C-alpha positions in Angstrom: 107.8 131.8 87.2 107.2 128.5 89.0 109.9 127.3 91.3 110.2 124.1 93.4 108.5 124.7 96.8 106.7 127.7 95.5 103.9 128.5 97.9 104.7 125.2 99.8 102.5 123.3 97.4 103.0 119.6 96.7 103.8 120.2 93.1 105.9 123.3 93.7 103.5 125.5 91.8 101.0 128.3 92.7 98.3 127.7 90.2 95.6 130.4 89.8 92.4 129.3 88.2 93.2 125.7 88.9 92.1 123.6 91.9 94.6 123.5 94.6 94.8 123.0 98.3 96.0 125.4 100.9 97.4 122.5 102.8 101.2 122.5 103.2 102.5 119.0 102.5 106.1 119.4 103.6 106.9 117.6 106.9 103.6 115.9 107.3 103.1 112.3 108.2 103.1 110.4 104.9 101.1 107.5 106.2 98.0 109.2 107.7 98.0 112.9 106.8 95.3 113.3 104.2 96.5 116.8 103.2 99.7 115.2 101.9 98.3 111.9 100.6 95.3 113.4 98.9 97.4 115.9 97.0 99.4 113.1 95.4 96.4 110.8 95.0 94.4 113.6 93.3 97.1 114.2 90.8 97.5 110.5 90.1 93.7 110.1 89.6 93.5 112.9 87.1 96.6 111.8 85.2 95.2 108.2 85.1 91.9 109.4 83.7 93.6 111.3 80.9 96.0 108.4 80.1 93.5 105.5 80.3 90.0 106.8 79.4 89.6 107.4 75.6 88.4 110.9 74.8 89.5 112.6 78.1 91.7 115.6 77.3 91.9 117.0 80.8 90.9 116.0 84.3 90.8 117.5 87.8 90.2 115.7 91.0 89.4 117.0 94.4 89.4 114.7 97.4 87.8 115.7 100.7 88.4 113.9 104.0 86.1 113.6 107.0 87.3 112.9 110.6 86.7 109.3 111.4 86.7 108.0 107.8 89.5 105.8 106.6 92.0 107.6 104.5 91.2 105.4 101.5 87.5 106.3 101.7 87.2 110.1 101.1 84.0 111.8 102.1 83.9 113.5 98.6 85.7 112.6 95.4 84.8 115.4 92.9 86.0 114.7 89.3 85.8 117.1 86.4 86.8 116.1 82.9 87.2 117.9 79.6 86.5 115.7 76.6 88.0 115.9 73.2 84.8 115.2 71.2 82.3 117.2 73.2 80.1 114.3 74.2 78.6 114.3 77.7 81.0 113.2 80.4 78.2 111.0 81.8 78.8 108.7 78.9 82.2 107.9 80.4 81.1 107.6 84.1 81.7 103.9 84.4 85.2 104.1 83.1 86.0 107.2 85.2 84.6 105.6 88.3 86.7 102.5 87.7 89.9 104.6 87.5 88.8 106.4 90.7 88.2 103.2 92.6 91.5 101.7 91.4 93.5 104.8 92.5 91.7 105.1 95.8 92.6 101.4 96.5 96.2 102.4 96.1 96.0 104.9 98.9 96.8 102.1 101.3 100.2 101.8 99.9 101.0 105.4 99.0 102.2 106.2 102.6 104.7 103.3 102.4 105.9 104.5 99.0 106.7 107.8 100.6 108.6 106.1 103.4 110.6 104.1 100.9 111.5 107.1 98.9 109.5 105.9 95.9 107.2 108.9 95.8 108.2 112.5 96.0 106.3 115.7 96.2 107.6 117.2 93.0 
């Protein structure tokens, strides 16, 4: 049974067979700690893709940082989608990339949202 704070994950869940980070998000700097920011941003990206791209039934996002790169410019942004109608995901690439770019642009303000109490981990 899932419980808040389970495994110290950002969403409170230990999720076998699903992408997850081993990064503990609690107590980290909400402005510059990519382990904290990327967990929330990845969830937002996936949720936005499902909500705004027609035909997307499920989405997963994995963001990878690199030392020296700006937080809003991940080294890798890996997206996986499941489609309702079975067509190739490549057909939706422009729409998916637009959602990704839009959400990454919002990373600049995500830390401030944490500080104002507008964003929580669960």
